[in-house]
C-alpha positions as CSV (number, residue, x, y, z in Angstrom):
1,M,152.3,69.6,167.8
2,A,150.0,71.9,165.7
3,S,148.1,70.6,162.7
4,E,147.9,72.4,159.4
5,A,144.3,73.4,160.2
6,D,145.4,74.9,163.4
7,D,147.7,77.7,162.3
8,G,147.2,79.8,165.4
9,T,144.5,82.1,164.0
10,D,140.8,82.2,164.8
11,G,138.1,81.6,162.2
12,P,137.6,79.5,159.2
13,P,140.4,78.6,156.7
14,R,141.2,81.2,154.1
15,S,140.2,78.9,151.2
16,L,136.7,78.4,152.7
17,L,136.3,82.2,153.0
18,I,137.3,82.7,149.4
19,A,134.8,80.0,148.2
20,A,132.0,81.6,150.3
21,V,132.7,85.1,148.7
22,V,132.7,83.6,145.2
23,I,129.4,81.8,145.8
24,A,127.8,85.0,147.2
25,V,129.0,87.1,144.3
26,A,127.7,84.5,141.8
27,A,124.4,84.4,143.5
28,A,124.0,88.2,143.4
29,V,124.9,88.3,139.7
30,G,122.4,85.5,139.0
31,V,119.6,87.3,140.9
32,L,120.4,90.6,139.0
33,T,120.4,88.8,135.7
34,V,117.0,87.2,136.4
35,A,115.6,90.6,137.4
36,V,116.8,92.3,134.3
37,L,115.5,89.5,132.0
38,R,112.1,89.5,133.8
39,Q,111.5,93.2,133.4
40,A,108.6,94.2,131.2
41,P,109.7,95.0,127.7
42,A,110.2,98.7,126.9
43,Q,107.1,100.4,125.6
44,E,107.2,100.0,121.8
45,E,106.8,103.1,119.7
46,P,103.6,103.2,117.7
47,V,103.9,102.8,113.9
48,P,103.0,105.8,111.8
49,I,100.7,104.8,108.9
50,A,100.3,107.3,106.1
51,T,96.7,108.1,105.2
52,V,95.8,107.1,101.6
53,P,92.4,107.1,99.9
54,A,90.4,104.2,101.4
55,P,86.8,104.9,100.7
56,Q,85.6,101.5,102.1
57,A,87.9,101.4,105.1
58,Q,84.9,101.6,107.5
59,S,82.8,99.1,105.6
60,P,81.4,96.0,107.4
61,E,83.9,93.8,105.4
62,C,86.9,95.8,106.7
63,A,85.5,95.8,110.2
64,A,85.2,92.0,110.1
65,L,88.7,91.6,108.7
66,M,90.2,94.0,111.3
67,A,88.5,92.0,114.1
68,A,90.0,88.7,112.7
69,L,93.6,89.8,112.2
70,P,96.2,87.7,114.0
71,E,98.4,89.1,116.7
72,Q,101.4,87.4,115.1
73,L,102.5,87.1,111.5
74,G,105.5,84.8,111.7
75,D,108.2,86.7,113.5
76,Y,106.1,90.0,113.4
77,R,104.0,91.0,116.4
78,R,101.0,93.3,116.1
79,V,101.8,96.9,117.2
80,R,99.7,100.0,117.8
81,A,99.4,102.5,115.0
82,A,100.4,106.1,115.8
83,D,97.6,108.6,116.1
84,P,95.9,109.7,114.0
85,A,95.6,106.1,112.7
86,P,93.7,105.8,109.4
87,P,90.6,103.5,109.6
88,G,91.1,100.0,108.2
89,A,94.8,99.9,108.9
90,A,97.0,97.7,111.1
91,A,100.7,97.1,111.6
92,W,103.1,94.4,112.8
93,R,106.8,94.7,113.6
94,A,109.6,92.1,114.2
95,E,111.7,94.3,116.4
96,S,111.2,97.7,117.8
97,Q,113.0,99.6,115.1
98,A,112.5,97.1,112.2
99,E,110.4,98.1,109.1
100,P,106.8,97.2,109.8
101,I,104.3,95.2,107.8
102,I,101.3,97.4,107.1
103,L,97.8,96.3,106.1
104,R,95.2,98.6,104.7
105,C,91.6,97.6,104.0
106,G,89.0,99.4,101.8
107,L,91.4,100.9,99.2
108,D,90.6,101.8,95.6
109,R,91.6,99.4,92.8
110,P,95.4,99.6,92.3
111,L,96.2,101.7,89.2
112,D,98.4,99.0,87.7
113,F,95.8,96.3,88.1
114,V,94.7,96.1,84.5
115,V,93.5,93.3,82.2
116,G,96.4,90.9,81.7
117,A,98.2,91.9,85.0
118,P,99.6,88.8,86.6
119,T,98.1,87.6,89.9
120,Q,99.0,84.9,92.4
121,V,96.8,82.7,94.5
122,V,97.8,82.3,98.1
123,D,95.5,80.1,100.2
124,S,92.4,80.8,98.1
125,V,93.0,84.6,97.9
126,Q,94.1,86.2,94.6
127,W,96.8,88.7,95.0
128,F,98.4,91.4,92.6
129,E,101.9,92.4,93.6
130,V,103.5,95.9,93.2
131,T,107.2,96.0,94.1
132,D,109.5,98.8,95.2
133,D,113.3,98.6,95.9
134,D,112.9,97.6,99.6
135,R,109.3,96.4,99.9
136,S,106.4,94.9,98.0
137,T,102.7,95.6,98.3
138,W,100.3,92.8,97.7
139,F,96.7,93.6,96.8
140,A,93.9,91.1,97.4
141,V,91.8,91.6,94.3
142,D,89.1,89.0,94.5
143,R,87.1,90.3,97.5
144,P,84.3,92.9,98.0
145,V,87.0,95.5,99.0
146,Y,90.6,95.8,98.0
147,I,93.2,95.0,100.7
148,A,96.8,95.9,100.6
149,L,99.6,94.2,102.5
150,T,103.0,96.0,102.4
151,L,105.9,93.8,103.3
152,P,109.6,94.7,103.9
153,S,112.0,92.8,101.6
154,G,113.0,89.5,103.0
155,T,109.8,89.0,105.0
156,G,109.1,85.5,103.6
157,P,105.7,83.9,102.8
158,T,104.2,83.5,106.3
159,P,102.6,87.0,106.7
160,I,100.8,86.8,103.4
161,Q,99.7,83.2,104.1
162,E,98.3,84.2,107.5
163,I,96.5,87.3,106.2
164,S,95.1,85.2,103.3
165,E,93.6,82.9,105.9
166,A,92.0,85.9,107.8
167,I,90.6,87.3,104.5
168,A,89.2,84.0,103.4
169,Q,87.5,83.5,106.7
170,T,85.9,87.0,106.8
171,M,85.1,87.9,103.1
172,P,83.6,85.9,100.3
173,A,85.5,85.7,97.0
174,K,84.2,87.5,94.0
175,P,85.4,87.7,90.4
176,V,88.4,89.9,89.8
177,D,87.7,93.3,88.1
178,P,90.8,94.7,86.6
179,A,90.7,98.0,84.8
180,P,90.8,98.0,81.0
181,A,94.4,97.7,79.5
182,R,95.9,101.1,78.8
């Protein structure tokens, strides 16, 4: 009498073959998934930074700040500036196509920074804010040179806090010097 396992054909049972094929396919998919995830990230496009008057961008104060800038500002990672990059400028980006954070060092005093203009202190650095529709620019106004930090809307406080820390470590505070009221 023949058993169920002995159906008169050679080779392993059909269910065992199906299980082996499923396992092999799953292993191949797993290996391919790991390979894709481990690939080096695509080369990120450099950030174009417009040139603006920055007469003190190559000052020792700006050089010290540029050397102390962090690689990360919250979710934003430091990225290369497109050539020709203006001196005293740096950029960070959260995603490859997201609006960047731009820092500029050595600028002239902001035109709207006049006597009576409101300022805010963030981690011992005094800032003056200028807002547009989709971004704000914060100017550090109590250091030997003016520094601007342009933030996309919704950025949150972390970038300005971390830049404030770098500024406080590299430049001494000085009294603010707003322009006379117009």
